[in-house]
Structures are given as C-alpha cells and as structure tokens.
C-alpha positions in Angstrom: 58.1 65.7 7.9 55.7 62.9 6.9 57.5 60.0 5.2 55.7 57.4 3.0 55.4 54.9 5.8 53.5 57.5 7.8 50.7 58.0 5.3 48.5 55.8 3.2 45.3 56.6 1.2 43.4 53.3 0.9 40.0 51.9 1.7 41.0 51.0 5.3 42.3 54.5 6.0 39.1 55.9 4.5 37.0 53.6 6.7 39.0 54.4 9.8 38.7 58.2 9.1 34.9 57.9 9.4 35.0 55.8 12.6 34.6 58.7 15.0 31.7 60.4 13.3 29.3 58.9 15.8 30.9 60.9 18.6 31.4 64.1 16.6 28.3 64.6 14.6 25.4 64.3 17.1 26.9 66.9 19.5 28.1 69.1 16.6 24.7 69.2 15.0 23.0 69.7 18.4 25.2 72.8 19.1 24.5 74.2 15.7 20.7 73.7 15.9 20.2 74.5 19.6 23.0 76.9 20.4 23.5 78.6 17.1 27.1 77.7 16.4 28.4 78.5 13.0 28.3 75.3 10.9 31.0 76.5 8.5 33.3 77.5 11.3 32.7 74.3 13.3 33.6 72.0 10.4 36.4 74.2 9.1 38.1 74.2 12.6 37.6 70.4 13.0 39.0 69.8 9.5 42.1 71.9 10.1 42.6 70.2 13.5 42.4 66.8 11.9 44.9 67.7 9.2 47.4 69.6 11.5 47.2 66.8 14.0 48.0 64.1 11.4 50.8 66.1 10.0 52.4 66.7 13.4 51.9 63.4 15.1 52.2 61.3 12.0 49.6 58.8 13.2 45.8 58.9 13.4 44.6 61.6 15.8 41.0 61.9 16.9 39.0 65.2 16.9 36.0 65.3 19.3 33.7 67.8 20.9 34.3 68.4 24.6 31.4 66.3 25.8 30.6 67.9 29.1 30.5 71.3 27.5 28.6 70.1 24.5 26.0 68.1 26.3 25.3 70.7 29.0 25.2 73.5 26.4 22.6 71.6 24.2 20.5 70.6 27.3 20.3 74.2 28.6 20.4 76.2 25.4 23.4 78.3 26.2 24.5 81.0 23.7 27.1 80.6 21.1 29.1 83.3 22.8 29.2 81.3 26.0 30.3 78.1 24.2 33.1 80.1 22.5 34.2 81.5 25.8 34.4 78.0 27.2 36.8 77.0 24.4 39.0 80.0 25.1 39.1 79.0 28.8 40.0 75.4 28.0 42.8 76.6 25.7 44.2 78.7 28.5 44.0 75.9 31.1 45.7 73.4 28.7 48.5 75.9 28.0 49.0 76.4 31.7 49.1 72.7 32.7 51.4 72.0 29.7 53.8 74.8 30.1 54.2 74.4 33.9 54.8 70.6 33.6 51.8 69.9 35.9 50.4 67.6 33.3 53.5 65.4 33.4 53.1 65.1 37.2 49.5 64.1 36.8 50.3 61.6 34.1 53.3 60.1 36.0 51.3 59.6 39.2 48.0 58.4 37.7 47.8 54.7 38.4 47.1 52.3 35.5 43.9 51.2 37.1 42.6 54.8 36.9 43.6 55.1 33.3 41.7 51.9 32.5 38.8 53.2 34.6 38.6 56.3 32.5 38.7 54.2 29.3 36.0 51.8 30.5 33.8 54.6 31.8 34.2 56.5 28.5 33.4 53.3 26.6 30.3 52.7 28.6 29.1 56.3 28.0 29.7 55.9 24.3 27.9 52.6 24.1 24.9 54.0 26.1 24.7 57.0 23.7 24.9 54.7 20.7 22.0 52.6 22.0 20.0 55.8 22.7 20.6 57.0 19.1 19.4 53.6 17.7 16.4 53.5 20.2 15.5 57.1 19.4 15.9 58.5 22.9 19.1 60.6 22.7 18.8 64.3 23.8 18.9 65.6 20.2 16.1 63.2 19.2 14.1 64.2 22.2 14.4 67.9 21.3 13.1 67.1 17.8 10.4 64.8 19.2 11.2 62.2 16.5 13.8 59.4 16.4 15.0 60.0 12.8 14.2 63.6 12.1 15.7 63.5 8.6 14.0 60.4 7.4 10.5 60.2 5.9 10.0 56.7 7.2 9.9 56.3 11.0 8.9 52.6 11.2 8.3 49.5 9.2 5.2 48.0 10.7 5.6 48.0 14.5 9.4 48.2 14.4 11.1 51.7 14.6 13.3 52.3 11.6 16.2 53.3 13.8 16.3 49.9 15.5 16.2 48.1 12.1 19.0 50.3 10.7 21.0 49.8 14.0 20.7 46.0 13.9 21.7 46.0 10.2 24.6 48.3 10.9 25.9 46.1 13.8 25.6 43.0 11.7 27.5 44.6 8.9 30.2 45.8 11.3 30.7 42.4 12.8 30.7 40.7 9.4 33.1 43.1 7.6 35.4 44.2 10.5 38.4 42.3 9.2 37.5 42.7 5.5 40.0 45.0 3.7 38.1 45.0 0.4 34.8 46.2 2.0 35.8 48.0 5.2 33.1 48.0 7.9 33.2 51.7 8.7 33.0 52.7 5.0 30.2 50.3 4.2 28.1 51.2 7.2 28.4 55.0 6.7 27.9 54.7 2.9 24.9 52.4 3.4 23.4 54.9 5.8 23.8 57.8 3.3 22.1 55.7 0.6 19.1 55.3 3.0 19.2 59.0 3.5 19.2 59.7 -0.2 16.3 57.3 -0.9 14.1 57.8 2.2 15.4 61.1 3.6 13.6 64.5 3.9 16.6 66.0 2.0 16.4 69.0 4.2 18.5 71.9 2.9 19.3 70.1 -0.4 17.2 72.6 -2.4 19.2 75.6 -1.3 22.7 74.1 -1.8 25.0 76.3 -3.7 28.5 75.2 -4.6 31.0 78.1 -4.5 33.8 79.5 -2.4 32.6 80.4 1.1 35.3 82.2 3.2 34.9 81.9 6.9 34.2 84.9 9.2 36.6 85.7 12.0 34.8 85.9 15.4 31.3 85.6 13.8 29.6 86.2 17.1 32.0 88.9 18.3 34.0 88.8 21.5 32.2 87.1 24.4 31.3 89.5 27.2 32.7 89.3 30.7 29.4 87.7 31.8 29.8 85.1 29.1 33.3 84.3 30.3 32.2 84.1 33.9 29.2 81.8 33.2 31.3 79.6 30.9 34.0 79.1 33.6 31.5 78.1 36.3 29.0 76.1 34.3 31.1 74.5 31.5 34.8 74.7 32.1 35.2 73.6 35.7 33.3 70.3 35.1 35.0 69.7 31.8 38.7 70.3 32.8 39.2 67.1 34.9 37.6 65.0 32.3 39.8 66.5 29.6 42.9 65.9 31.6 41.8 62.3 32.5 40.4 61.2 29.1 41.7 63.5 26.4 45.3 63.7 27.7 46.3 60.8 30.0 44.1 58.0 28.8 44.4 59.1 25.2 48.2 59.2 25.3 48.3 55.8 27.0 46.0 54.2 24.3 48.0 55.8 21.5 51.2 54.2 22.8 49.4 50.9 23.1 48.1 51.0 19.5 51.0 52.6 17.7 54.0 51.9 19.9 57.1 53.8 18.8 55.3 55.6 16.0 53.5 57.6 18.7 56.7 59.1 20.1 55.3 62.7 19.7 52.1 61.9 21.7 53.4 63.2 25.0 51.2 64.7 27.7 52.6 68.2 27.0 52.2 68.0 23.2 48.6 66.8 23.6 47.9 69.8 25.8 49.5 72.2 23.3 47.7 70.7 20.3 44.3 70.8 22.0 45.0 74.4 23.1 45.8 75.3 19.5 42.7 73.6 18.2 40.5 75.5 20.7 42.1 78.8 19.8 41.4 78.1 16.1 37.8 77.1 16.9 37.2 80.2 19.0 38.3 82.4 16.1 35.9 80.9 13.6 32.9 80.2 15.8 33.3 76.5 16.2 32.9 74.2 19.2 35.5 73.4 21.9 37.5 70.4 20.7 39.8 67.7 22.2 41.4 64.4 21.4 40.1 61.4 23.3 40.6 57.7 24.0 37.2 56.9 22.6 37.8 58.6 19.3 41.2 56.9 18.9 39.6 53.5 19.6 37.0 54.2 16.9 39.6 55.3 14.3 41.9 52.4 15.0 39.3 49.6 15.1 37.7 50.7 11.8 41.1 50.6 10.0 43.1 53.8 10.6 46.8 53.1 10.9 48.5 56.2 9.4 48.1 59.9 9.2 46.4 59.4 5.9 43.1 58.9 7.8 43.4 62.4 9.3 44.1 63.9 5.9 41.1 62.2 4.4 38.5 63.2 6.9 40.1 66.7 7.3 40.0 67.3 3.6 36.3 66.2 3.5 35.5 68.6 6.3 37.4 71.5 4.6 35.8 70.9 1.3 32.3 70.9 2.7 33.0 74.0 4.8 34.7 76.1 2.1 32.5 75.1 -0.9 29.1 74.5 0.8 29.3 77.0 3.6 26.3 76.7 6.0 24.8 74.2 3.5 27.1 71.6 4.9 24.3 70.4 7.2 22.3 69.1 4.2 25.0 66.5 3.6 25.3 65.7 7.3 21.6 65.1 7.5 21.9 62.2 5.0 23.4 60.0 7.7 20.7 58.5 9.9 21.3 59.0 13.6 21.0 55.2 14.2 24.0 54.7 11.9 26.0 57.1 14.1 24.8 55.0 17.0 26.3 51.9 15.5 29.7 53.6 15.3 29.4 54.8 18.9 28.4 51.4 20.2 31.2 49.5 18.6 33.9 52.1 19.4 32.7 52.2 23.0 33.0 48.4 23.3 36.5 48.4 22.0 37.6 51.1 24.4 36.0 49.3 27.3 37.9 46.1 26.5 41.2 47.8 27.3 40.7 46.7 30.9 41.6 43.1 29.9 45.3 43.7 30.8 44.6 44.3 34.5 45.6 41.6 36.8 44.6 42.3 40.4 41.2 42.5 42.2 42.1 45.9 43.6 42.7 47.3 40.1 39.3 45.9 38.9 37.6 47.3 42.0 39.0 50.8 41.2 37.8 50.5 37.6 34.3 49.3 38.5 33.9 52.0 41.2 34.9 54.6 38.6 32.3 53.2 36.2 29.6 53.5 38.8 30.5 57.0 39.8 30.6 58.0 36.1 27.1 56.6 35.5 25.8 58.3 38.7 27.6 61.7 38.3 30.3 62.3 35.7 33.7 61.2 34.6 35.5 64.2 36.1 34.4 63.1 39.6 35.2 59.5 38.8 38.8 60.5 37.8 39.5 62.3 41.0 37.9 59.7 43.3 39.7 56.9 41.3 43.1 58.4 42.0 42.4 58.7 45.7 41.0 55.1 45.9 43.9 53.6 43.9 46.4 55.1 46.3 44.4 54.1 49.3 44.2 50.5 48.1 48.0 50.3 48.0 47.8 49.7 51.7 48.0 46.0 52.7 45.4 46.7 55.4 42.7 47.2 52.8 41.3 44.4 50.8 38.5 43.9 48.3 
C-alpha cells in the first residue's frame, strides 16, 4: 500500500519522470519505424510497467528498452515477431534466475568494482549516444539521412540546429538543476516541444483522432519456431549478461544508494520478477523488450524524482496517449527534437559515471577502466564477465597495477 510519504505530485516529480525519455524514445521510435512494432502496444506496456513498478516498489523505477536487442534489431531490420520472441525469452530467463536463487548468488559474489564498472560503462555509452543525437550521427538519424527529421530547420547559418539546441539544453540543465520552481528536466523537454510546435514538420498531426483505442492482443500473432530460434541466438544471448549486470545488480545497488531503506523491495529476485512481468505484458500487446536499469534510475533521480509519484505521472501520460491517440501517439513524440533527448542522455550518463567516486584502491579503478575499454570495444555483457574474473584475480597479492 502506498502511503502519502511514498507519493508526491509536484514539479520536481514531473521533471524527474521525464528524465529518462532520452534513453527510451530513440530506440522505441527506431523499433516502431524500422521493425514495425506497434506504437500503441509499446507505449501502453511501458506506461503500465511504470505504474505497476511505482505502486509495488513505492519509489521511482525506470523503464527502458533492452539496449542490445533494440540496437541490433534497428541496425539489422529484424521483424516485429523476432523482437517479440526475444522479449518472451528474456522473461523466461529472468524467471529462472529469480526462482532458482541464481541471481542472489550472482549479486552476492559480484565485486563492488564490477558494479561500478557496469555503471561507468553504461554512463559512457549514454553520454556517447547523447552526443551523437546532438551531432546528428545516431543510427536513427543516419537511417533517415537527416539530423533532425521532424524539424523544418536543419541549421542556422553554418551551425546545425541540433548542436544549437543541445548547447542551449545543456546550459539550461546546468543552470536550473537545483531549481525547484523551474525544474531542469521539465523546462528542457517543454522547451524542446515548443521548438517542435513552431519549427517542426508536424508529421502525423493532421490525422490525429482523439477517441478510445483498445489495444490488440498479440497483434503480430505468435512468433514461429524460426523466430524464437533466431531471437535466442542473435538477440537474447548477448542481452542476458548485460541485463543481469546492469538492470539487476547495478540497478539494485544504485537504488539502495539513492533511496536507502525506502528501497527495501528492490531485491535481486524482485527486480527479476518485475522485469519478467513487464516483458510478458509487452509480448502480449506487441511492445518492445523492457528492463529497469542504472542509467534510467540516475536520470530520474538527478532530474528530481524522489517518490513513486514520478512513475504514476509518466505512466499516466503514456497510457493516455496510447488509449486515446492509438497509433497517432508518434505525432506527439515527434515534437521533441532528437538533440533534446541527447541532452537528457548526456547528463544522465555523466551522473551514472560519477558513482565510481566512492572507490578507494588502484586495483578497483583498474577493473573499472578495463571494463570501460572492453565495453567501448565490444559490449557491456563481455565487460561484465571479464570484470568479475579480473576483480577476483586481483585479490591475489602477487598481482599489482
């Protein structure tokens, strides 16, 4: 039961609820445009996941796309059925590691340096993606062959509009970050939408129809055996270690750091179960594979989210758009310039990366930096596995760095 101290609806909670849009929207829109995911199902599942997560955990809970699955699916143009199959696989894996207690063993024996390595590496990836969105070189922008596909203006003189909006957004964020009257996240997103209204292409606005749009169950039908096989090999096996490292272990650790005793329900098992439930829901309505994540939590927290009210706010917005606009929801999403989403990503990533400041020894910093290098060269899943092996090897006094 949520008591009054667990929930607030104010400007700061509103701003905090928007803090993670930079992670969620680019991949979500990419999977809708490139892979044919159902926009109504995607936002409906995410909205319900936000609300149910807030009600159960009673603190802010992030909802993010599974990045390995999303990025690879967009890059290779996989079908919606294959993406749905990957979500079902991830739900099954999360249920198994949760029910067997394997996740508790992983969490208990994961060194702190490895957790911080996951957080720094994730933060670095978020920052890089944020800069790409502002610079106009992110994968979704490359596919559209334009930096701001939903703005009529692409530059002011020789300067790309994305860079100008990005610099303005960063300046506003730094200026207003501690301002409770004009919260940074709210002002940056609202300012971006004003730009979208004034200078946007308004794509889809003409066909918007307000009314009740009920979601379809299994809109793509059941994935075939081939879909499940391909999803397991190409999407799930690379994603699973990253999900366990970042969306379970590192996320639970950061939640304890931010919310202390209020995060008593954020256990490794509970996080596995809630993500499994979210992916089952998403599978049923044709959405994307979803998870929690340390990066999303850092974004919500730093932009002002302190109670479950932030989850209820963003969840209600997503549900309203999904149920009353249906597939027209994208017309509203397109109003936010991609460079503004890049600002949110850049700042959230920086906050996540700074969690390494509590490390004390050279060996711990060495593990973290090696993991960052491996992540940039390969992926976070490999870095997580190597990081654990390296951290235990460095416990030997014979080895020094």
